[in-house]
C-alpha positions in Angstrom: 23.7 -36.9 -81.6 23.2 -36.6 -85.3 19.9 -38.1 -86.6 19.3 -38.5 -90.2 15.6 -37.5 -91.7 15.0 -41.2 -92.5 15.7 -42.4 -89.2 13.3 -39.9 -87.5 10.7 -40.4 -90.0 10.6 -44.4 -89.6 10.6 -44.0 -85.7 7.6 -41.5 -85.8 6.0 -43.4 -88.5 6.2 -46.5 -86.6 4.6 -44.9 -83.5 1.7 -43.5 -85.6 0.9 -46.8 -87.2 1.0 -48.6 -84.0 -1.3 -46.0 -82.2 -3.6 -46.3 -85.2 -3.9 -50.0 -84.9 -4.5 -49.5 -81.0 -7.2 -47.1 -81.6 -8.9 -49.3 -84.1 -9.1 -52.1 -81.5 -10.2 -49.6 -78.8 -6.8 -49.8 -77.1 -5.8 -46.2 -77.0 -3.8 -44.7 -74.0 -6.8 -42.8 -72.9 -10.6 -42.8 -73.9 -10.0 -39.2 -75.5 -11.8 -39.4 -78.9 -9.6 -36.6 -80.3 -7.0 -39.2 -80.6 -8.6 -40.9 -83.7 -6.9 -40.1 -87.0 -8.7 -37.3 -89.1 -10.6 -39.1 -91.9 -13.1 -36.3 -93.0 -12.9 -32.6 -93.7 -13.1 -30.5 -90.7 -16.4 -28.6 -90.0 -15.8 -24.8 -90.8 -16.3 -23.4 -87.3 -16.5 -24.3 -83.8 -19.9 -23.3 -82.1 -21.0 -22.8 -78.5 -24.3 -22.1 -76.9 -23.1 -20.1 -74.1 -20.9 -17.9 -76.4 -22.6 -17.6 -79.9 -20.4 -14.7 -80.7 -17.3 -17.0 -80.8 -16.7 -19.1 -84.0 -13.1 -20.1 -84.2 -12.0 -22.4 -86.9 -12.5 -26.1 -86.1 -9.0 -27.9 -85.0 -8.7 -31.6 -84.5 -6.1 -33.2 -82.5 -5.0 -36.3 -84.3 -2.1 -37.5 -81.9 -2.0 -37.0 -78.0 0.6 -39.3 -76.0 2.2 -39.0 -72.6 5.3 -37.0 -72.4 4.5 -33.6 -73.8 6.1 -30.6 -72.3 4.1 -28.3 -69.9 2.3 -25.5 -71.1 -0.6 -24.5 -73.3 -0.8 -24.0 -77.1 -0.8 -20.6 -78.7 -1.6 -20.1 -82.2 -3.3 -17.5 -84.3 -5.3 -19.2 -87.1 -6.4 -17.2 -90.0 -8.4 -18.2 -93.0 -10.2 -16.6 -96.1 -13.6 -16.5 -94.5 -15.0 -16.8 -91.0 -13.7 -15.7 -87.6 -9.9 -15.5 -87.1 -7.7 -14.3 -84.3 -5.3 -15.3 -81.5 -6.3 -18.6 -79.7 -5.0 -20.4 -76.6 -5.8 -24.2 -76.4 -5.2 -26.4 -73.2 -2.8 -29.2 -73.1 -5.1 -31.5 -74.9 -5.6 -29.1 -77.8 -9.1 -27.8 -76.7 -10.1 -24.0 -76.7 -9.3 -21.9 -73.7 -9.5 -18.4 -75.2 -10.2 -16.9 -78.5 -10.3 -13.2 -79.6 -11.9 -12.5 -82.8 -10.2 -10.2 -85.1 -12.1 -7.0 -86.6 -13.4 -7.4 -90.0 -10.1 -7.2 -92.4 -7.6 -7.6 -89.8 -5.2 -10.5 -89.4 -3.5 -11.5 -86.1 0.0 -13.0 -86.2 2.7 -14.7 -84.2 0.8 -14.9 -80.8 2.5 -16.1 -77.7 3.8 -15.4 -74.2 6.6 -12.9 -73.6 7.9 -10.8 -70.5 7.6 -7.1 -70.4 9.0 -5.4 -67.1 9.3 -8.7 -65.3 5.8 -9.8 -66.1 4.5 -12.4 -68.4 2.5 -10.8 -71.2 0.3 -11.9 -74.4 1.8 -10.2 -77.6 0.6 -10.5 -81.2 0.7 -8.5 -84.3 -2.5 -7.3 -85.8 -3.2 -5.3 -89.1 -3.8 -5.8 -92.7 -1.8 -8.2 -95.1 -1.6 -8.3 -98.7 -1.2 -11.3 -101.0 2.6 -11.1 -101.3 2.7 -11.8 -97.3 3.7 -8.2 -96.0 1.7 -6.5 -93.3 1.0 -3.1 -92.2 -0.1 -3.2 -88.4 1.0 -2.9 -84.8 1.9 -5.0 -82.1 -0.6 -5.7 -79.0 0.7 -6.4 -75.4 -2.1 -7.9 -73.0 -2.0 -8.7 -69.3 -3.2 -11.9 -67.5 -6.8 -10.6 -67.6 -6.4 -10.0 -71.6 -6.5 -6.3 -71.0 -4.3 -4.4 -73.4 -1.6 -2.6 -71.6 0.7 -1.3 -74.7 0.8 -1.2 -78.3 4.0 -1.2 -80.3 4.3 0.8 -83.5 7.0 1.5 -86.0 8.5 4.9 -85.8 9.9 7.4 -88.5 6.7 7.1 -90.7 7.1 3.4 -91.3 4.6 0.5 -91.0 5.2 -2.4 -88.6 5.2 -5.7 -90.3 4.1 -9.1 -88.9 7.2 -11.1 -89.1 8.6 -10.7 -85.8 8.5 -8.6 -82.6 10.7 -9.6 -79.6 10.6 -7.8 -76.2 13.8 -7.0 -74.3 14.6 -6.7 -70.7 15.2 -3.0 -71.2 11.6 -2.4 -72.0 12.1 -2.1 -75.7 10.7 -4.1 -78.5 12.8 -5.3 -81.6 10.5 -5.1 -84.7 10.4 -5.9 -88.5 9.5 -3.6 -91.4 9.3 -4.0 -94.9 9.8 -0.7 -97.1 10.2 -0.2 -100.8 13.2 1.6 -101.9 14.2 3.1 -105.5 17.4 1.1 -106.6 19.2 0.2 -109.8 18.3 -3.5 -110.2 20.3 -3.9 -113.4 22.7 -6.3 -111.6 20.2 -8.7 -111.0 18.6 -8.6 -114.5 15.8 -6.3 -113.7 15.2 -2.6 -114.8 17.6 0.0 -113.7 14.9 2.1 -112.2 13.3 -0.5 -110.3 12.3 -1.0 -106.6 13.8 -3.5 -104.0 12.3 -4.1 -100.6 14.1 -3.0 -97.7 14.2 -5.2 -94.7 14.2 -2.8 -91.6 14.8 -3.5 -87.9 13.8 -0.9 -85.4 14.3 -1.0 -81.6 11.6 0.8 -80.1 10.9 1.9 -76.6 7.5 0.3 -75.6 6.3 3.1 -73.3 7.5 6.4 -75.3 7.4 4.9 -78.7 10.8 6.3 -79.5 13.1 4.7 -82.1 16.2 4.0 -80.3 18.3 2.2 -83.2 17.6 1.1 -86.7 19.0 -1.2 -89.3 18.6 -1.4 -93.0 19.3 -4.7 -95.1 20.2 -2.6 -98.2 23.0 -0.7 -96.2 24.7 -4.2 -95.5 23.6 -6.8 -97.7 23.9 -6.8 -101.5 21.3 -7.8 -103.9 23.5 -10.4 -105.4 23.2 -12.4 -102.1 19.8 -13.4 -102.9 18.4 -16.8 -103.9 15.0 -15.2 -105.1 15.0 -14.0 -108.6 13.1 -10.4 -109.3 9.4 -10.5 -110.0 8.2 -10.7 -113.6 6.1 -7.9 -113.1 8.6 -5.1 -112.7 6.1 -2.8 -111.0 6.5 -5.0 -107.9 9.4 -4.3 -105.5 12.2 -7.1 -105.3 12.0 -8.8 -102.0 15.6 -10.1 -102.1 16.2 -10.4 -98.4 12.8 -10.9 -96.6 13.7 -10.8 -92.9 11.5 -13.2 -90.8 13.1 -13.3 -87.3 15.2 -11.2 -84.8 17.0 -12.9 -81.8 19.0 -10.8 -79.3 22.2 -12.8 -78.8 23.9 -13.4 -75.7 26.5 -10.9 -76.2 23.8 -8.3 -77.2 24.4 -8.6 -81.0 21.4 -9.7 -83.2 20.7 -12.9 -85.0 18.6 -12.2 -88.2 17.0 -14.9 -90.4 16.7 -13.7 -94.1 14.5 -16.2 -96.1 15.4 -15.3 -99.3 19.1 -15.2 -99.0 19.0 -18.7 -97.3 21.2 -17.1 -94.5 21.3 -16.3 -90.8 23.2 -13.0 -89.9 24.9 -11.7 -86.8 24.7 -8.3 -86.7 26.9 -6.0 -84.4 25.3 -3.6 -82.0 25.4 -0.6 -82.5 27.2 -0.3 -85.7 25.0 -2.6 -87.7 27.9 -4.3 -89.4 27.7 -8.0 -90.3 29.8 -10.0 -88.0 29.0 -13.2 -89.8 26.8 -15.1 -92.5 25.5 -18.6 -91.8 24.4 -20.5 -95.1 23.5 -18.7 -98.3 26.1 -17.6 -101.1 28.5 -16.1 -98.7 28.5 -18.2 -95.7 31.6 -17.6 -93.2 31.1 -21.2 -91.9 32.0 -24.5 -93.3 28.7 -26.4 -93.4 28.6 -30.0 -92.1 26.4 -32.8 -93.7 22.7 -31.9 -93.8 23.3 -28.1 -92.8 22.1 -26.7 -96.0 18.7 -24.9 -95.0 16.6 -23.0 -97.7 13.9 -20.4 -97.4 14.0 -21.0 -93.5 12.3 -19.2 -90.7 12.6 -18.5 -86.8 16.4 -18.7 -86.2 16.9 -18.7 -82.4 19.8 -19.0 -80.0 19.6 -21.3 -77.2 21.1 -21.2 -73.9 23.8 -23.9 -74.8 24.9 -21.8 -77.7 23.1 -23.8 -80.3 20.8 -22.3 -83.0 17.5 -23.7 -83.8 15.4 -22.8 -86.9 12.5 -24.1 -89.1 14.1 -25.2 -92.5 11.2 -24.9 -95.1 13.0 -26.2 -98.2 10.4 -24.5 -100.4 9.4 -22.2 -102.2 10.4 -22.8 -104.8 10.9 -26.3 -103.8 14.6 -27.5 -102.9 14.0 -30.5 -100.7 11.3 -33.1 -100.1 10.3 -32.0 -96.6 10.5 -29.4 -94.1 12.1 -29.8 -90.7 13.2 -28.3 -87.4 17.0 -28.1 -86.9 19.3 -27.6 -84.0 22.9 -26.4 -85.3 26.1 -26.5 -83.2 27.9 -23.3 -84.5 31.4 -23.0 -83.6 32.0 -19.0 -84.1 35.8 -19.6 -83.3 36.5 -22.4 -85.8 33.6 -21.4 -88.0 31.8 -24.7 -88.4 28.4 -25.5 -88.2 27.1 -29.1 -88.0 23.5 -30.6 -87.3 22.9 -31.7 -83.8 19.3 -32.7 -84.1 16.7 -32.5 -86.8 12.8 -33.3 -86.7 10.5 -34.0 -89.4 6.8 -35.0 -89.4 5.8 -38.4 -90.0 3.6 -37.4 -93.0 6.7 -35.7 -94.6 5.3 -32.2 -94.6 6.7 -29.6 -96.9 5.9 -26.0 -96.0 6.1 -23.4 -98.9 5.6 -20.5 -96.3 5.6 -19.6 -92.7 6.5 -22.2 -89.9 8.5 -22.0 -86.6 10.4 -24.4 -84.4 10.3 -23.9 -80.6 12.8 -25.9 -78.3 11.0 -27.5 -75.3 12.3 -28.4 -71.8 13.3 -32.1 -72.0 14.7 -32.0 -75.5 11.5 -31.9 -77.6 10.5 -29.5 -80.4 7.0 -27.8 -80.8 6.6 -27.1 -84.6 4.2 -24.9 -86.6 4.0 -26.3 -90.1 3.0 -23.3 -91.9 1.2 -23.3 -95.3 1.9 -26.5 -97.1 1.1 -30.2 -97.4 -0.2 -30.4 -93.8 -1.7 -27.4 -92.1 -1.3 -27.6 -88.2 1.1 -27.9 -85.4 3.1 -30.8 -83.7 5.0 -31.8 -80.8 8.0 -34.1 -81.2 9.9 -35.7 -78.5 13.5 -36.0 -77.9 13.5 -39.3 -79.8 11.5 -37.9 -82.6 8.2 -39.6 -81.5 5.0 -37.7 -82.5 3.6 -36.6 -79.2 0.9 -34.0 -80.1 -0.4 -33.3 -83.4 -3.0 -30.7 -84.3 -4.7 -30.5 -87.8 -6.3 -27.0 -89.0 -8.7 -26.9 -91.9 -7.4 -26.6 -95.4 -8.2 -22.9 -95.7 -6.6 -22.0 -92.4 -2.9 -21.6 -91.2 -1.1 -20.1 -88.3 2.1 -18.5 -89.1 3.8 -19.6 -85.9 2.7 -22.1 -82.9 4.1 -22.3 -79.5 3.6 -24.3 -76.2 4.2 -22.1 -73.2 3.3 -21.7 -69.5 0.5 -19.2 -68.9 -2.2 -18.5 -66.2 -5.2 -16.3 -67.6 -7.4 -14.5 -65.0 -10.5 -13.0 -67.0 -11.8 -9.6 -65.6 -15.4 -10.6 -66.5 -17.6 -13.5 -65.2 -18.3 -17.0 -66.6 -21.1 -17.4 -68.8 -23.9 -19.9 -68.6 -27.0 -20.7 -70.9 -29.6 -22.8 -69.3 -32.1 -25.1 -71.6 -35.1 -26.7 -69.8 -37.3 -29.7 -70.8 -39.8 -30.3 -67.9 -37.8 -30.9 -64.7 -34.5 -31.6 -66.8 -32.2 -28.8 -67.2 -28.9 -28.6 -69.0 -26.5 -25.6 -68.2 -23.8 -24.8 -70.9 -20.9 -23.1 -68.9 -17.8 -21.3 -70.4 -15.4 -18.6 -69.2 -13.1 -17.3 -72.1 -9.5 -17.3 -71.0 -9.8 -18.9 -67.6 -6.8 -21.4 -67.6 -7.4 -22.9 -64.2 -10.9 -24.2 -64.3 -11.1 -27.9 -63.7 -14.9 -28.3 -62.8 -18.2 -26.5 -63.0 -21.0 -26.6 -60.6 -24.7 -25.8 -61.3 -26.6 -23.8 -58.7 -30.4 -23.6 -58.6 -32.8 -21.8 -56.0 -35.9 -20.3 -55.5 -34.3 -16.9 -55.6 -31.0 -15.5 -56.9 -30.0 -15.2 -53.2 -30.9 -18.8 -52.2 -29.1 -21.0 -54.9 -27.3 -24.0 -53.9 -25.2 -26.4 -55.7 -27.1 -29.3 -57.3 -24.8 -30.9 -59.8 -21.1 -30.8 -60.4 -19.1 -31.9 -63.7 -15.5 -32.0 -64.8 -14.4 -29.7 -67.5 -14.7 -31.1 -70.9 -13.5 -28.2 -73.1 -14.2 -24.4 -73.9 -17.8 -25.1 -73.0 -19.0 -27.9 -70.6 -22.6 -29.3 -70.3 -24.3 -29.9 -66.7 -27.2 -31.9 -66.5 -29.5 -32.0 -63.6 -33.2 -32.2 -62.5 -34.9 -29.0 -60.7 -38.0 -27.0 -60.9 -36.1 -24.0 -59.3 -36.5 -20.8 -61.5 -33.2 -19.4 -60.8 -29.8 -21.1 -61.9 -26.2 -20.1 -62.0 -22.9 -21.9 -62.5 -19.6 -21.7 -60.5 -16.1 -22.1 -62.2 -13.9 -24.2 -59.8 -10.4 -25.2 -59.6 -10.5 -28.5 -57.7 -12.8 -27.1 -54.7 -11.7 -23.6 -55.1 -14.2 -21.2 -56.2 -12.9 -19.0 -59.2 -15.9 -17.3 -60.2 -19.8 -17.4 -60.6 -22.1 -16.6 -63.8 -25.0 -14.1 -63.4 -28.1 -15.8 -62.2 -30.7 -16.7 -64.9 -34.0 -18.1 -65.2 -33.3 -20.4 -68.2 -35.2 -21.0 -71.4 
């Protein structure tokens, strides 16, 4: 069914307005205070008594409704100052796991993939410049958050942050940006200039061997670009700007090029372009609303449709960004809009962003850098089911909702504060996804402790209150009644 941006905007805006009115009357869906609309700047950091070493950016859930897809939320917040790094949130948007990046290092595109039949966490980490390029490597981690592999670009190149897709063959498809000396006179720039070559490498994860390579400059002309050469001719002309790779159902590749406004199907192994969708040389007749600009994250769905995040900026082309589902008829060479999702606030993203199709027909959207920084889940009818706001100096390149079961190899942590007989234990376990309750133990010796209080998990850190004069205390992490782990005994403070 084709839906216009206006229809989706009105429907979602009505839902938000009604929800805001109910919240004002104290009649929200549940008693979760995170549902209240944001009205003030967020504090810079989250702080935890049990883990003072972790200070992730503050994040606020401004909408949370029934009907969200199953799974946890994955993002990699980065900012100008303070800690940044990959983070997992629970279904309600509360922190579950955070890994601070080293000084000067950025993490990007954090989510779950499969490697040799097992689910793994993957993310890029490295250094970036002010033009959005990165030099770094891709990390693979198992359920215990232990690094099991690292993917590096071959042939002397540097791995870029924009995409890495693991294949069933145990290989990784990665993006690379490399400046190349070229004649730019055809695009109004100096003959002796440079262009940024967008490169794809397929790398064997175990051996690091490069199995296949593709270069945009060998297959796509500079004249296809919608971008103009930089005024500073010392900078390379980024005419193509690859930002996603998708292995198609027939083994070919789908590639999104932001600066040509086009999606390319690339033949394997020849590297020849099979077709272009969008841009100046589209091989498809584009139906109403198909015109996308500066797009990201083109993905093939099992039903043959293609999803993408349509930025519509930079520079500005349209009024708002959206997540699109396109019906692409490769035989008739036509493309039409199946569905479109926009944010009720009319977000326009000048950079970054992604669109993840969810079970049940909804869409999970990372809004990148723009008029609103955050992530959302929109239902199949356009209703805003989940909305997470990031601070104004913080962004995440992509965001996802995915199943994941984390089993940390370390123990839970507890800090206990005393005030006479009254004790408060602050319990946490970074990355443990199954915890639903916490128990407080007390005893005369570390070996004689017993449970004296139980509390439901309230977030990354849970406070448990009790009265006791026992000198030794500890906490237990529980999944229902099942014991998951116990902290080291402590005498408290």
